[in-house]
N, C-alpha and C positions, 0 to 999 in steps of 0.2 A: 330263766333264759329263754327253750320255744311253746308255746302256746300254740302244739299246731289244730287245733280245733274254729280257729281265726279262719283260717283256710272249707272249711267245711258252709260250700254255696256259692265261695272267687268263684270271680274266672281268672282264671289264669291262661297267660296261649304262652308259650314255652318255644321259643326255634330252638334248629338241630332237634328235636327228640326223638327220631330216630336212630341215633345213635348213643354209643357206651356207656355216656353218663347222663343223656336226656332220659334213655331211659328208665333209670334209675329214679332218676331226678320225679318223669311222669307217677312210675309206683308208687312212688312219695307223697303226692297229688292225689292220684287217686286213690290206695289206701286214708289219707288226712278228710274225703270226701268237696271236692274243689271240682269245677266242668272244668275238666285241661281240655285245651286246645292243645295238639302240632303244628309244628309249619317245616316245614327238613325235607330238603331232598330225599331218594331212598335209599335203605341203610345203604350203611356205607363200606358194610363190610356180609360176609356167607360161613358161617349164617350170622346171624347177628340176636342181639338180647332182643332188639324187642318184639323182632317176632317169635325168639324162642319164649318170651311171654304171652301172645297176641297183646300186645297194647292194641295194638287196631283196630280190632270188636271192642274195648274198652274205652275206651275216650273219642275224641273227635281230631282225629290221625287228616291233616291235609298234605298229599305233595305238596310240595312247592324251593323256588328256587330263591334266599335275599336278592340275591341280584337282579332280578322281576320285581318292580316298587311296583310295579300294573295291579298284578295276582295279589298281594302283598295286601295292598289298601283295600282290595273289596275282601281281605282277607279277616282285619280289622274293622268296615265296616259291616260285616257278618252278624259279625264275634262279641265288640264293642268289650272288651278283655278289660276289669280293672289292676293288676295286676302281668308284664309284661317282663320274662326274664331269657334275656340273648344269648345264646349258648350254640346256634350256631355258626362255624366257622369249619375251613380246613386247621388239622388241627395238632399236621408233624408237620416236623423237622426240616428233613433231609428229602419230600414232597417238594417241599418250601422250596429247594432249589430248583427242582426239576420246574417244573407249573409255580413262580413268581410272581407268572400274569395274574394267577388265576386264582395263586393265593390271596393277592390283594384286594382282587374286586370281592373278592368274595370278603377275607375280615375289613374292611375300609370301606367299603365300599354295602353293603348287606348291612352295618352300621349304622351309615348314613339311611342306606334306604329302613332298618327298624323305625332309627327315631322320627323320622318324616314322617310314618302311621302312629307313631307315637302324637307328635307335634300334632298331627290331624283327624287326634278322634279324644274326644271329652272324655269317655267313658274309662279313659289310664289313668289310672294316680300315684303309680307306684311303676317302675323300670329299674331293672339292672341288666345289666350288657360281664356279662363274667368271661375273662379275660386271661391275660398265663405271671407266671409269675416272674417269666422270660423277659414285660417289660419295660426291664430297667433298666437302664446302658450298664453289661457288666463288669465287673473293676476287680475277681475274681478277689474277694474281699470275704476274713476268713469271720468277719459277723454276715446278718443277718440286713437285707436292705428294708429300709419304711417308706411307707405313700409320698417322701416328702423325695428319695431320689428321686436322680433322672430319668426322665425312657426316654430308652431311645437300642431297639432291641438290634441285635447285630448281624443276625442272618432274617431274609424272607418273611417267617413266618413269627421268629417273635418280632420285628419290626413295625408291619403289619397288624400288633397284636399290638405294640407302643400308640401308632396314626388313633386302629379304635379310641384307646383312653381315652385321645384329643380328639377326636370329636365327638365325644361324651362330651367332655367336658366344653366344647364350641355351641354345640346346641343347648347345652341345659343355661350357659354363660347367656345365647344368642336366644333363646326360646322359652326361656320354663324361667325366667326373673319372676314373672308374680307369681313362681310356687303353687304352681299350680300340678304339677306330676313333681316326685317324690324319685329325683335319679341317681344312684348308684352308679359303682365298679368293683366290681368284685376278684382282686387276686392272686387263684388260685396254683398250691405246690403241686406237685407230682401226683396225678388222683391214678390208682391201684385199687381192683376189685372181680370176680368175681362178675365173667362174662365180657369182657372184654378181650376182642377177635385180629382189633387191631395189629397193622404190619409197624415194624418200626419197633415196638414199640417191648421193655424186657418184659416185663410180667409175662404177656400173650406170645410172647420166643419164649421162652420158659417149660408155661403149660406144652405148645405145640412140641418142643423137644423134644420134652421127657414124655411126649406120651406116646410119641416115636420109637424111643427109644436111640434118638440121639444127643450127643453130643448140646450141651448150649453153647449157645458164639454171641460173649460177649465184644463187641465193638471199643469201649471204654472203659475197664473194670474200676479203675482207679479217679470216676466223675463221682463229685458227692452231693445229688435230690435232696428235698422237702416232701421225701415218701407217705402222704396220708389214704386211708381208707378212701371208698369214693363218698361213702355217706358222710364223712367228716363235712368237707364241703357245699354238699347239698343242704347238707343243715342249715349250715349259718347261711348259706346266701337264701336260703325261707328265710333266714333270722333278723337280716339286712332286710328285705323286701317286704317286712310284714312291720319292724319295728316304722321304721319311712311311711308308711301306710300311716300310721296312728301317729305318725308326728316327727314332718321333715327335715326337723334337725338334724335326723337321725343319718339322710342325708353324705352319702362321703365317699371316699373310695377306700380298701384293708383287706389286709396280704388275710393271706385264708394258709396255713399253712400248719405240720407236727409242731410238735418242739424239740427242741437242740439236738436233744438226743436221739432227735427220729429222720435227723438227716446225714447219709447213709449216702459212701459207695454203693456204685452199683454192684459193682465182687462183691460186696457184703452179700446186702438184698439175693445174686444173685445163691448163693451163700446158705441164706436163711431157708430162700424154694426147698433148694436142694432136701435141708435139712428137713421140712414139714412136707414136702412131699413123699419122699422116701421110709420114713413113718407111716403115712397113710398107703400110701401105695403100692407099702413093698416091689419096689427096682431102688435104680442105682442112677439115679441123675445124676449129672456132674455138667463139668462146664470148663471155657477153652481160651481164654486170652483173643481174640480175634480182630485187637486192633487196625484198620484197613486203610488209615490215612484219611479220611473222607472226610465230607463240607464241616466245616466249623462248626462243632453244639460250648459251650463253656462246662468246667471241666468245677465249676466250686458255684452252689446254688446255693443262698439263704434268705429266707424270709425270715422277717417281725417284724410278730404277729400282737403286739403287746396294742398300740393302738383296737384290735377289732380283741384285746381280754378283754380292756377299763372298761371301753364304751358298754358292752354288752354283758363286759364276766361271764365271756364261751374260753371255751379250755378242749379240749382236746382229747373223746373218748378213749380210742383204740389207739395202741402205739404201733410201730414198725410186726413183731411178734404173729399180735392179736389179729390182724390182717391179715398176713399172709395165711392165719390159719385158716378163715373166713375164704382166701383162697380157694386154700388147698382141696376147701368141707365146699368148695360151690364145683367147682372145676371133677371132683369125684362122682358131683351130682350126673354131671351134665353128661362127664366117658361113659355111666352106667347108666343114663337113660332116663332116671327124675326126673322128677317134674321138678329142673330149675325156679319158678318166677313162682313153687312153695317156699322155697332155700329159698331166695332171694325177701319174698314180706318177712318168711323168722331173721333172716339178720338185720332188718329192716327194726322189728320190734325189740329184737335187743339193742339194740342202737340204741333207742328212746330210750331202751328201759335204765340206761346209759346216764341218760340229758335226766 
């Protein structure tokens, strides 16, 4: 699967490191002994996992905007990274309806700028663009989308990520035919885990409401999504980045999602949250259906991850039930003022022990 010793002393640049997913990624890399540089805007939430874990004190953290090519290029020149993991994005569907231009600028031109820096930096050997399961044209199929399906996301967020995929493929064909840099994209399902404080995401919404003793508002309880713990895609990303660094033939586009039995409706996921939360916190958390007829979102979405499994022998490690237990454990510690960074590292070690 993945020998994390590969990352010891490797120079890794992570865009979007101040976000929820980026913070988990940087913690994993730091534990592996990598020299980590992050490039991102200020933390997108308050509180933020990045600040709670004091990551800014333990890595080379640079505050910057991926839309700023000149600044980004200076960082590449200074750092001379070997591996680049591009995670910076405007990641919220509803926000993309409010600010479509910013969403496209960040998710499309941001990707162009990162790839341009990769093109102009000889030290880079492995590049991974992290996109989303929403890049596919959604036909509300009962089966999972495969990597060769049509890319055409509906809403501005999803569509901008489809464009990011196309940009990556164009750069790969136009500028890296000499195979100097291995280039892949990873399309991940819905990621959940401790330390997510974003708005308009179901698990953070659950935690906020339950901790305040308020009913959880569920906008679309019947939508189906491929839910997975944040460590599942992170270790898959690192596996892909390592494999293509060592053998460029491993580069490609990969779906990263749970097994089919972990594609749950939102209502069922919230039921599970309430069950686990109430058992640990001794409360009576509950939810109510509050469909508001808001902007379009897909009702049914699954990924076919056969390619990732066949190519790397990969498989998910934590199912949704185990994942929810980890989420409640993390949030209990946070609400009780415990050391969440220690909890985070412990969960990483528990996940590694399953590999």
